[in-house]
N, C-alpha and C positions, 0 to 999 in steps of 0.2 A: 147595594143596598139605595132605594131610592132615597132624593132628598127627603121626602114627606115619611119615611120610615127610619130615617137618622132622626128625624127632629121627636118621634116620638120617642126613640129611645133613648135622644140626651134628655127629654124629660123625664122616664125610667129610673136614668141615672141620677139626676139633679134629687128625685123624689129619694131613691137609696142617699146619697147625701145628707140629706136635710135630715134623714129618720139617725142617721149615723151619729150627725152632731148631736141631733135631740138626745141621744143615748151617751155621748159623751159628757155633753154639757150637765146633764143631769149627775151621772157617776163623780164627775169633777166638783159639783156644789154639795154632795151630800158629802163627800169630804173634807172641803173648804169647811161649811157652816160646822163641823164637830170639829175641827183644828180650832174655829172662832171661838167655840163651847169652852172647850178644854185651856184656851188661854184667859178668856174672861175668866173660869174658876178660878186659874192661879192667882189672875190680877185678884180678884175678891181675897183672896187669900194673906196676900200681900199687903194690900190694903190695912189686916187687922193690926199689921205691925203701926205703931204710933207714929212714925216717922213720915209716914205715907200716906195715913187716914187723911180724908178730906172727902165732905159732902157731895161735892160735885163728881169726882172718881166711885161713889158710889151709887149715885144717881145714873151714871153714864152704864158701868156695869150689868147693873140691874135692868136698864133697859135694854141692852146689848144682848142679854140671856131670854128677853122678851123675844125682840127682835129675830133673834136665832130659833126661838120655840116657831114663831111665824113662817119663817125661810122653809122651815122643816115640812111644814102643812102645804106649805104651795109647792115644794117636789113634791110631793106627793100624788096631788092635783095634776103636776104633768103641768105645772105651768114654771117651767123650766128658766125663761126670759125675764120674770119680773122675778124671779128668785134671787136671780143674777144682781140683774139691777139694785134691787134691796139689799143684798149683801154688799154690794161694792161701795153703795154712798153709806151703806150703816159703819161699815168698818172704818173706811175713810172720813168720816163727818166725826166720827167718836175719836180718832187719834186730833183732828182739827180742831174740835174744843177744849181737846184736854190741855191741846198745846195753846190756844185762845187764854185757858184759865192759866196758865202759867206765864201768858205775857201779858196779862193782868196785873198779874201778883208779883213782875218785874222780872223773872226769874230765866234770865239767857241764857243759860245752858240749858236748863227743861225744855225748854222752846227750838233752839237749835237741832236738842236730840229728838225731838218730838217730829221736825221738820223735816231730819234727815234722814226718816220711815218712811214720809209720805211716796216718795217711789215703788215702793214695795205694791202700794195698790194702784200706783199706777201698771203694774208688771201684772196685777190683778185682775182689773179691767179689761189690759189687753189678750191676757188667755181667756177672759170668760165671754165678755163682747165685741172684741174688737179692737183694731185699731183708732178706729173713730172714737167709740166710749172714752177709749182710754186719753185721745189726745185732749177731749174735752174735760175730764179728770184731771187731766195735766196743766190744763188753765187756769182750773179752780184752784188749786192747790197751789200754786204759783201766786197767785192773788192774794190770798188768803196769809202767806205765810209772808211776803212782801209786807202786807199790812201791819203784822204781829209785830215785824222790827220796829216798824214806822212806830205804834204804840211804844212799844219801850224805850226809843230813843227819842219820843214827841216828850213823854214824861220824864226822862231819866237822861237829860242832851250831855253832849260830850262837845270838848272842841271842836271834833272835825264836820258838826253838823249830822241833823237827822238823814238827808238821801245820803252823805258819803258814808254813814257808818251802817246805816241799812241794805245798799249795795252790797258793801263789804261780808257781810253776814249771806246775803242773798244771791249772789252769784255764782257761788260754786254749787248751792245747792239748785239751781236753775238751769247750770251746764249738766249736773249730775241727773237732773230729772228728765232733762231734754233727751239727753243720751239714750236714757231708758225708754221713753218713747220710741225713738228712731229705731232704739234694736228689734222695739215690738213690730214696726213700721214693717221694716223689712224681712223680720219675721212674718208677719201675716203675708205680705206680699210673693214671699218663696213658699208659701204654704198653699197659699189661692194657685201658685204659677203649677206647683207640684199638682192640685188636685186635678187641673186642665188637661195635666198632661197625662194624668192619670185615669181620667174619662176618657179622653182619646186612645189610649192605648185600650183600654176595656170594652169603645164603639169598635176599633181597627180588629179587635178580638173576636168579639160579637160578628163582626162582616165576614173572619176568615171562617168561624166556626158553621157561618152561614153558609158561605161557597162551598167550603168542604162538603157540608149535607147536600147542598143542590147538585153538586159534580157527584157525589156519592149515589143520588138517587139519579142523576144520570147514567151513570154508571150501567145502575143495576138494570134501569129501563133499555139499555144498548146491550148489555148482557141476555136481554130475554128477543130480542132481535136474531140474536146466534140460535139458528135451528139445531136440534139434535142430530147428532150422526143418525141415517138411515139404516133401517134395517140391514140386515143379509141380504144382499139383492142376488139371488142364487150361490152362485162361488165366490162373488164380490165383498169386500169385506171394506168400509171406509171407514176411519176417525177423523175427528178435528179439534183443533184445541186455539186459542186464541188468549193471549196477554197485552193490555196495553202497558205504553212507558208511562204514561201518566192517570189521573183517572178514569179517564174517555181513550178510546180510539180511533184512530183512522183506517184502521185494517175492517176487512171484515170477511167472512165468506158467508156462502149460502149453497141451499139444497131444494131445488125444485123438481115435486114430482110432479112430469107431462102426465097427458089424458090416453098416450098412447103406452105406457110405462116407464120411458125413458126417463133419464132423471140427467137436469140441468144442477150444474155444480158451479160456482162461480168462488172465486180468490180475490181481493182487490185489496188494494193500497192507496188511500186517500194521503198528497202533498199534507206535510204540516203535523202539527198533535193536538192532541188536547179537543178543549169544545169547539172551532172550527172544522177540526178533520171532522168530528163526530159527528157534527151536521151535515159537512159534506157527506159524509157516507152513507149516512139516512138518504139524502137525497137519490143518489148512485144507487144504492140499492132497490129503491121504489121503481127507477128507470128498468133496470135489467129488468126485475120483477116484470112490470109491464110489459115490458119488450120480450120477454121471453116467452108469454101466453099469444103473442102477436104473430114472430115471425120465426122461424125454424130453422136455422143455421145461424150457427156461433157469429160468425162473420157478418151476415147481416144485423145480427141484436147488438153487436157492439159498434156496429155503424150508427145505427138508428139512436143510441145512446151517447153515442158521441156530438153527433150533430143537434141532441136535445140541450146538453153541457156549454156547448159552444155556442149554442142562442143563448141560453141565462147568462153568459158574460160571468163567466167564474173569477177574474182578474187573477191569473196564475196560480190557480188550484186545479191542477189533476190528478186524475183517478190512472193508477194501472192497473190492469185485470187479467186474469185467466176465465174462460169464459168452457167449459165441455160440457158435452151432451153425452152421457153412458147410458149405453144400451148393454142392455145386464142380458139378454135374450141372445147377442153376438157376441157379445166382449167386445164391443169397439168404443171407443173415448173420440169421438169429433170434438174437436177444439180448437180455438184460436186466441190471441194474447194479443193486450194493448198496451205496450211498454211494458208490459212485466216478465219479472225472471223467470225464465223458461222453463217448464218440469223438469224431473228427474226422474228417468227412467231407471231400476233397477233390475236387470234380466242375464241369469244367469252369473249372477257375483260380478257385475260389468257396470257398471254408469254410465248412461246416456243422457246428453244434456240435451233437449227437443224443442223446437220452438223456430221462429223467424223474429227478425228485428221489424220493431213497430213504436208507435209514438202512442203515448197515453189517451186515454178518453178527454175532452175538453184542449188538446193540443191547438188544434185548428180545423175547421171543416172540411170536410170532402173528403177524411183518411177513410182508406181502403186496407180492410185487413183479412190476412189469409188463415184460409184453413188446414189442417193436419188432422189425418185420421192415424190414429194408432192402435194394432188389433194386438188385446193381452191374452197372454199365456198362462199358463198354472204357472204360481209362484212370482208371478213381476210384481212390483213394489211402485205406483207410482206416487212422485213428491211435489207437490203444489205447495210452495213456501213463497213468503214478503222476503223485502229485501232488509228486514231487522235480523235475521238470522246470518247473512256474509259481512252486514255491516257493524256486527259487536265490537265494540274495543276492550282491553283490559289495561291493566291499570299502566302498563309502558307504551298504550296509545295504539298498541297494534289491532290490526285488522283481522276479524276471524278468517275472512275470505273463503272465494269458492273452493281453492284447492282443500283447508282445512274441512268445507263444508262436504265436496265430495265425498273426503276420505272418510268423514264422519256417516255420512248416511252410509256406507258400504260397511260399516262399523255395527251396523245396528240390525234389530233381532229384523232377520229373512223372513218367520212365519208367522209372529206377532205383531200386528203394526201397534197396537196402544204401548207394546215394550219400547219399540220403536222410536215409534215419537215423546214417549217419556225419558231414554235415551238422552235423545237429541236437546230436549232442554238442560236435563240435565249438564249435558259438556258445556251446551250454551251456558250458564250460568258459570258453572268450573272457570272456564276461561272467564268469565266477564268478572272474577272475584268481587270485592266488597264494593265495585263500582254499580251506581246505578244504571237499570235500564233506559236506553238511552233511543229506543226506537221502540214500535210496536212490532209484537213476531203473532205470526200465525200460517197454521200450517193443517195440510190437509195430504193424507195418505190414502190413496186405492189399493187397496191389496189384492189380489186373485190366488184365494187357494190353492195350492198344490196335490190337490184329490185325486183320485183317481179316476172318477168323470168328468173332471173339468178338461181334462183330457182329451175324455172323444167330443167335448165342447169344444173343446178349441178346433177341432180337427174339421167339423160344421160348419165354425163361424171363419175359417181360412175360406170358404171358399163362398160364404157369403159375405167377407169384406170383400173378395176381389171383386165381385159383379159387382157391389153397391162404388168401389170406387171408380169402374168404369162408367155408371149411371151418374155418379156425381163429376164429372170433368165439366160440365159448363155451367156448373155451380162454384168454379174456381176452387175447386177442392183437390188436394193433391196427397196422394199417398207420402206418407212421412218416409223421409232421408235421416237416419241417427248417425249423430256423431259421436264415436264412441272416444272418450276419455280412459285412460290410465288413471286408476284409483293409487296412486303412492299420496303414503300419507307424508303432509308436506311439514 
């Protein structure tokens, strides 16, 4: 989130907090005002008893009821702060007036009794208007209380003197009132700090949600870059699947139909994960696509792409890639790899790992890539995988590994490539267990249907492939040498 956006969000959060504070103040004011009205009515009833009757008390009580009605009107007008100030000042002033009246009558007991209730109004001021306003109420109350004691002991002197007698009664009230105000101050300070932390958490949550939204959007865009598997090309069927370890992926596959009817097949893996890998994936995909339309052979396409990636200075970001050109008319697959896991060929229940060692794209300039030609037969399956399969770990930190992978390929469906693909994914997920997927996984399966007419086609393509191999010697192509590995279960 940009600083300007964060500022806007903070302003919105501030407005929300202000509205919440206004609503809280309104509810508290209405509740306290009703409570004061109730206490005032009770006081009015008590004053009907002769010992408690006093003209000043009646005037204060009746005035209080009028003020309470005014406060209720202000609350309905949504003028909460003025209502709060009026409620605090009036309730506090009423007690001080009664205390002053008792001081004039030299009633020390009642003066002390009413003086000891004034911290309650400091608390009320703190709850409604904050610690600063509560501090002003505290100072005002203490001045009036001390003055009341001075009046009493000036009119009715004692041997200890006015100051000593006044401070003797005043200091306990002073300490109590200051402690109450200090408690309000620390409460308000902690409340403000908690509100600030809450706003920071809300801002972080909004940023996280925005990031998740953007990542999900990036994921959807990236998923659209994956082309659908091509329709069945004669006896050849192709299925593909890719799952990112995070929101976006560095793996990708691609199919590009060439003008002469051949099909370019790409399976690649960018180092790293998430957004950097996804951006690199888009760049590599674009370069490969552009070079496929210009160059004729997989080796030359990889060579040109490598030069472009190295020239752009990718700083230790590499791309492993398989690039094959499938000719459905002859059932031949000419391919080259750049640091990518070798393709697996399943033929007659035997698993063959096919390929030549090479460096990934972007490793260094001047790399040459070797091509191989694979003549497909009915029933053949070619598995093009990224390293996310054999690098999967379980809860015991064991790698799935090459042996398990070859065994798994040997156990998959030999007639339905989609079922074979689903079986592989389910087995990997079962091995991983509750652990999160740690690496992107991509697979493409090329399957030659074992149909009767495919056998006749295969006889014809053998002759074509032999002629093509001899003609392609000058183009650095070599007939494939298959290393057979037993499919023993790991």
